[in-house]
N, C-alpha and C positions, 0 to 999 in steps of 0.2 A: 435325153430331156429322159429318155425308158430307162435308162441306168438311176439315174436322178431319184427316180418317182421310187427304182425297185429301192432301195435305199430308206428316201423317206417313208415308205409307208409299210415297210419290213412288218409291221405289227401286223397288219391287215391281212397277211399269210399265213398266221396262226389265230383264228378269230375264237374270241373270249368273249362272254357278257359282260355285263357291268359290275358283276361281283367276281370276277376273273375264271368263270366256271368254263370249261371248254364245250362245246357240241356233245360229245360221250357222255358230259355228265346228266343223271335222272335230273336237275333241276333246272338245265342249261333255257334261258331265258333268249331266244333268237331275237329278242323283240327292243333286246339292248344291244351295247358293244363299249368294250373296255379299249380307252385310249389313254397310253402310259403317258407319264408325266414331261418326259424327256421329248417325247412326237410334237405333245402337245406346245411345249415352251418354243419349239419352231416353226409354227403356225403364222401365217400373217394372219390382221384381224379379220380377213372374208372369212378365210380356213377356220378360226375360230368360230365363228357366226356359224357356220357351214356344220360343223362336227358338233358343235355344240345343241343342234336340233337332230344332226344325224344318227348320233348316238343313242339317244333316248327314240328312235325309230329305223331301226336298223333294217327291218322287215316292209320300210315304205319305201318306194319310188318318190325320191321328193323333187317335183318341177319347183325349183327356185327363179325368184323373178328378179329382174335383173333391167329394171328400167322397163322398155316396151317388149320386154322378151320372158320366158320361162327357160332357166336352163338346169340342165341334167347332167352330176358330176361324178366322176369316178366309176362306182361301182352302177348306180342309177345310169351313166351315160353310156354304161354298156348294156343296160336293157333297151336307152332309147336305141344305141345304134343296131342290135341286131332282131327287136320285135317291130320296132318304128320305122328303121329303115335310115335313119338319119346321120348323118357326115356326123364324124368322131375327129374331134380336132383339139389340139393341146394348149392349153395358154395357163401363162406362169408356172403353177406347179402340179398342174389339177387337166386329166382328160375331159371334155365336153361334148357335150352336144345343143341343141336348142331348136326353139320355137317362136313364130309370133305369137303377142298375147292373144287374139282373138282364138287362136284352131288350139287351146288346151283342151275345151273337152271334148276335141275330135279325137285328139290323141290319147288322153285320159280313159275315154270311154274303149279302145282298142285291148288297153292294158288291162282293165277292168275287167273285162271280157277273158282276157288269160288268166285270172285270177290272182293278178298282181294288187297291192294295194298302192294306192297312186296318192300323195299327200299334196298339198299347193301351199307352197310359202311366198306371205306378200309382203313387199314393202310397206311400213306404215309411218312412212312418211314421206313429204318430196324432198327434193334436192334443196330446196331453197329451207324447211324446214330442220333438214340436218345441216345445213350452215349454221343458221343461227343457233342449232343448238351445240355447235365446234365451238362459236365466239362465245355461247354463256359459262362453257368448259371450260374456255381456254385451252382447246384443244387445237392443232393445225388441222385446217379441212380433210387434207392428204392422207391424214393418220387415221382418218374415221370413217366409219361406214352405215350407211343406212338401215335404220330397224328394222328389223324382219322378222316376222312369229310366222309360226305353221298353223294355218287358217281353218285347213280340211282336210278330213281323209276320207278317200272315196272305195268301199268294197264295193264287192257284189250284193250282197246283204244291204248296205245301204244307200244303193245308190236315188236320189230323189228327182233330179233332174229329169225331165219327161224324153230330153232328146236323146238319153245315155238307156235308158230302156229301150227293150228287145216289142214291147209290145204294150197292149189295154192289160194283160191279167197281173195279179198282185205277184210280188215281188219277196219273199219272206226271208226273214233274219230269224233262229230259232234259238232262244238259250234254254237252255234244259240240265236240272239236276236229280240226283235220285237221293232216296232215304227209307225212313222207316225201321220196322226191328227186320223185316225181312227184305229192304230194300227194291220193295217193290211199289213203293209211293214215288211219284214223280210229279215234280213242279217244274211247267213250262211258261214261259212269257216269249209271245208269237209277235213281232215287230214287221209293219209293210208300211216300208220307211218313206215310201213316197206318198201317201196318203195320212202317216203321221198317227197309224192308228196301233195301240199295243192288246192284244188278246193275252189275257192271265189265267193260270187255271191250274188245280191239283187235283190228282186223281189215285185210284189204286188201281194196277194193273194185275194181268195175270201173270204164269210162267212165259207163253208167247211173248208176253209183252203186245198184242193185239188194239188198244187203244193208241200206242205208241206208236206203233206201224203206220195204224189208218189217219192219222195226224201228219207224218211224213209225208203219206200215200197225196193227202189230197193238197196240203200247204206247199209241198215240193221246196221246201225253202235252199235259199243258195249259200246263205251260211249259217253254220252252228258254232255259238259259245256256250263252252261246256267247261267243268270244273275238273284239275288237272288231276286224273286218276281218281275222282269222284263218280264216274258214269258207269254204268253194268257194260259189261263184254259185250252182252246179248245186244244191248241199245246201239252201242259201236258199229255192233256188223250190221244190222238193221241202216242205219246212218248210211252206210258204205256200198251196200248195195240198193239201194231204192233212190237215192241221190247221184245226182251227174255231176261229177266231179266238184264238193263242193267246198269251199273255203274253209275249215275247221280251228278252229281258235280255243285254245285248253289255258285258260285262266289259272293262277294259284288261288288253292281253296283259302278263304278269308279276306286276303291280303287283294285279291281282286275281283274274287267270285264272291262274295260279301253272304256273310248268312244275314237269318231277318233281322236279330236286332240290329245289328251293323248296315242293314237294308233302309230300316226306318230312319235311324238316325242320317244317315246322308241324305235321304230326300228330305228331310229335313232342316237339315243345314244347309243345302242348296238351294233353299226356296222354291222350287220349280212351279209351285204351286198359289203365290200368291198371286193378289187380284191385279189387273193390266195395267189398272193405273197407283198399285202401290208406287210411295217415292221411293221408299228402303226397300231391300232384300233383307226380310229377316230371318231369324229360324223358326220355322213353323210349327203345328202341330198335324196329329192326324188326322183334325176333325174339317181340317181346309182338305186333304185328300181329294182325287175324284171319287164317287161313292162306288164305283168297280176296286180300289184300293182299300178304302174303309172296310168292304165289305171282307176281302181277305184278312185282313189284319185284325177284324172281328172276331171271325171264324175259325183264329188262328192256323193258318195256313202256312205255316213257315216255308215251306217249299217253293209255295210258289212265292210268295217273297221275296224269298231266296233269288229267286229266278229272276224276278224283274232289276233286285240290285245288281246281279251279274251281267244283265244286259244294261242298265245303266252306266256302270265302272267303263265297260268295253265303248258304249257310247261316247260317254267323257273323253276317251282317250283318241276316239276319232275327232274330236271337237263338234260333238252334233245331239249332246246331253242335251243343251240347253234350248236349244231348237224343237227337237222333238216333245221332249217331257213335257215342255211346258205346254203343248197344248190338251194336255190334260185328258187324250183320246184313249182311257184307257177301259174297256170291255170286256167281259166274261166270256169263257173260251168255249162258253155254251153256245152263246150268240156264233161262235164260228162255226162249231160245230150243227147248229139248227136245233138243238132239243129246247131252247127256251121258246121257240113258238110251235111246238109239238112239234116233232117235223121225226122221221125213220132216221135212223143212223145206218149208214151201209160201212161196212167196217173194211179193211184196204185189200185184203183176199179179194172179196167182191169187185172192188173198184177195179182191180187188175183183170179179173176173168172175165167181165163184162165188159172190159175195154170201155168203162164210161167217160173217162178223161184222156185217158191215153193207149195207144196200142203199144202192140209188143215193141215196134221199134221205136218207141218213147216221142212219137209225133201223134197230131190229133187227126190223122186221117180214119174213115171209117167210125168214129166213136159217137157217142152218144149227142158230147157234149157239141162238135161240130155241125152233126145233123140237126140239131134243135136251135142254136146260136145264131138267133135272126136281129137280135140287139142293134138299137139305131149308136149307142153310145157305147164309150170306153168303160163308162163305171159301171154300166147297165152289164157287160158284159162278167166285170167280176160278181155284178149280186147275182147274175142267171149261171155263174159257176156254183159259188154257195150252195144255192138251190135244189140246183142238179143232183149234187152232192148228200141232201139232205131234206124228199122229197115229203111233202106235208101228210102226216096220218089223222091230222084231228081234222074233223066231219066238215065244222064250222069255217074253218080254215079255207079247205080245197071247195066248199061250195061258192066263199066270197071272191075267191082267185078266178074260178071259172064263171062268177054272174058276172066277174068285171071283165074278162076276154070275150064274153058272149052279146057284152052291151057294146063295145069298140068294135067288134067287127063285123055287127049291125049294121053300121055306118061307114061305108068306106070314104067318103069325105072327109071327115070330122077326124079319120082313123091318119090319113092321109096326110090332111094338114096339120097334125100333133105332131106325124114322124118325120114332115119336111123340118118341123120346129126342131126336133130333138138331132136332128143330123145334124145342126149349124152348131151343136154346142162342142169345145173341145172337150179333154179330160178335165170338170168341174172341179172334180175332188181331190184332185193331183195339184192342181192351179191353189186352190184352196189352199194346200198345206204348204206350197212352195213359196207363195206370198207371206203366209205365217212364219216360215224359217227364215224371210230377207228381210222382214219385218222383228227380227227376232234382239239386232241387238249383237250378233256376232261382228267382231270384228272383220274385215272384208279387203284393208289395205287400199295403195292410192292402184285406182285403176287408169289406162292411158287411154283403153278404146271406150266405146259407146257402150260401157256395161249397164252406168246407170240409166239409160236409151231404153236397154231392153228391157230390165227390171220394168221401169215405168210402164211399157208397151205392153206387158205380160200383166201387170195389174190393171191397165184398163181395158184388156182383152175379157180381163176376168171379171170387172165391171159390165162390159155388154154381157157375156155369157149369163149372170144372173138376172139382168133385163129379159131375157130368152127364155129362161127359165119360169120368171113372174109371166111369160106370155103362154107358158106352157099351163101352169096353173090355170089360168083364166078360161083355157082351152079345156081343162078337167071340171072346171067349177062349171061352163057353160054346157057340158056332157052329163053333171047331174053324179058326178064320181067325187068331186070334192065338194066341199065347204058343209053350211046348218041343211040345204036343202037338197044334200046328194039324194041320187034314188038309188043308188048302189053304191054301197063303201069300198072304194079304192083301198086294198091293204099294200102295208109297208109304206105308205106314202105320206111321207112329214113335213109341212112347207112353211117356215115360219111368217105369222101375217107380218110383221112388222119389218122385213126386209128392202118392201118396195120404199115406204116412207124412208128408210137410212140411205135407198139408195139416191131419192130425189133429193134428200136434204146433200149428200154429197156432191152432187152433179151441180148442184145449184151453187155451192163456194167455190169449184174450182173455176170457174169457164169453163172457155171453151175446151172442151176434154179430146173434140177432134182433131182441133191442131195441136193440142200436146203431143197426141199421137203421132202426128206428123215430124215435129222440129223435136221429138226426144226430152222433154221437159213441163213441166207443170206450173204455174201462175194462179195460186191461190189469195181469194180478196184481200185487198190490205186488212190488216185488222186481225186475221184470223193465227199469225203465227207474228208474233214479235222478234222471234231469233230469224226468220224469211226477211220481216219489214229490214231490221235493222242491218242485214249484211248486202241485198238488194240494195238497199240507201248508198251503202257505202260504194256499193259495184258503180252506180251510179256516178257516184264525188271523182273517183280516179281517172275512170271513162272521162270525163268533165276535164280534170287537170293533165290527162293526156292531149285532148283535144285544145288545151291553153297553151299546151307547150308547143304544139305543133306551131300555132297561130305565132306566138314570140318567136320560132325560129324564122315562120316567111318574112315576117319582118325586121327580124337580125339579117338576115342574106340577102333579101330584098329579092325571092325568089317565090312564085302565087302557086306556082306546080308542085311544092311538096304536099308529100300524102304518107299517109303510113301505106305497111306492108304486111303480112301475118302469111308463112307458111301454114300449109294446109296441117302438118304435123302437131301446128300449136308450140313447139317450138320457139324458142326466142321472139314473141311478137311483137307488135308495134315498131318495127323497123322505120326508120324516116327513110325514104325512097329521096335523094338529091338526083339531076340528071347528072351524068358524065357532061355534058355538053358546058352546063354551068359552072363545073368543076376545072377541067382545061380551059374553059374562055380567059384568056387576058392574063393565065398563071395564078387563076387566084388559088386562095390560101387556106384552108379549111382549119377553124378554129381545134384548138389541141386535145377540148373537154368532147370531139365527136367521135365514136369508138365503132371503126366498121366492122359489119357483120357478116355481110355478102354484098355479091355484085353480080350484073350482069353489063353487057359489053354497052349497054345504054342508062341502065341507072348503079348507083353505089346508095347502099343501107348501110345507117349508122343507128345506134343510140347513143344518148347523151347518159351525163351520170339521175339529170331529173326524171327519165324515161326508164331506166333502168330499174331505180328507185320504186317507181309509180308502179310497171312490170310486176312486181316482187307483193305488192302491194294489193294488185290484181289479183295473182294466182288463191292468196290467202283471203280472198271477199267472195270468190268463185268457189 
């Protein structure tokens, strides 16, 4: 096998990118791979499918869905063997290792933490659908493969799943470019993917790049995107000095890291900012952009808009652009820096010297942040970190904050009750973002585990969290800190009045949500969704037909003990159980159209042509 593979993949020993450039060439693109046509012609259908995806994402470790497992092949299998300690095996013409579907997050998290990009390739159709497609195209089933697509790429700076993040603090991706006559102007786009927030800005820096250094030390981005050869050497030195092993992505200027004009065109062409209820996604105009982006465009901040373009291109390459950009959560960099609320901006060197966020060892022990952070919620901890880097200098704002703190401190009972409510909350900010991302229409593929049930439970837990927030608001109103009759204005608190009404409306339309949490599926009231009603009716009709088939066989065989059996895995369900004693008694011969599927010492299980047909219909209906 090894000798055969050395010959088969000899072209991999001298790697070239898609344009046949070698690693020593200045313009070499490590993201792509050149495959000679002579080698490609020898691939099986599955190999062609794998290498078609891999050659466009050669720097990504691919987890390739096959049935209920994710498998890794060739170089990716070597990574899995070395870093995840997975057993390496040979299959057909490829080295491989694999993991169960439900363990993807665990293993992907470990690789992302090591600095790898991790891709998830999903089956986009069931075996039943593949067989139907083969029949329609008049192709032999054995010569075709399931349709698969790369659905997601995870990186250090774009992880959004709570289970894959180290803690509550923000996890940033920084996109940066520079320009101007003296090359002293910087455009930046700072993305916090887990909450879907983009901070956008442009500024003129000094020779020491004080503002840029301060941004790096405050945000501590895990990943940096910049135009290849287009970043000042001093800026690159600061990135390497202050960031701990960041993932660096150099994009080709104009083609990948778009200029302002190209960025504007791409944002409009992709129609990221159309209304949620729009039937079609049409080419939009600047007027529908989020307010911050409109301001950036109006002010002529071309470097800032270019940074947004570079960020969007990179997210598009990761299959994350629609999910994150469509949230429209763009804010000005001044909000991150604290300037908008009249704050003192502490430069990077002061942050280091006073050990405000980190000590000299890179931890929080002994820092001001560690000393003062008593927040009850994860999103509160993120907000407090921002505040501590930008202390208020506006007298009115300082007095308002102190008055609110004094008012809460004077009533131990009220403060304890509010703290208890807040401690019940998960990371609502991240949960909201995650729910939006899961509902953004991105293709998820065919999942065999309880993925749908887990998503539903996460959504229902979010609803419970919003209900707790409503109670917290009631508590603040009662204490005179919110509402029209507030004695003291609580700063930085904004709670939409219509949330409670929408929450109650939703709960009244979807039946017993507690039951839905337990069983993993939701049952909307009839008439609410026509598509759901039609699918449900079809499901009931198929189940009735299956029961009618069973009754028919009971009558035909004269055996009332016949019943259906389904494996826990869900594979080949509705097998008709016939006792072995019935089959062996008096040398009975069963009809030829009974197909044996499984058996035990006491029963034999069969499918009939009708059962087989109905099970396929059942899968489609479900």
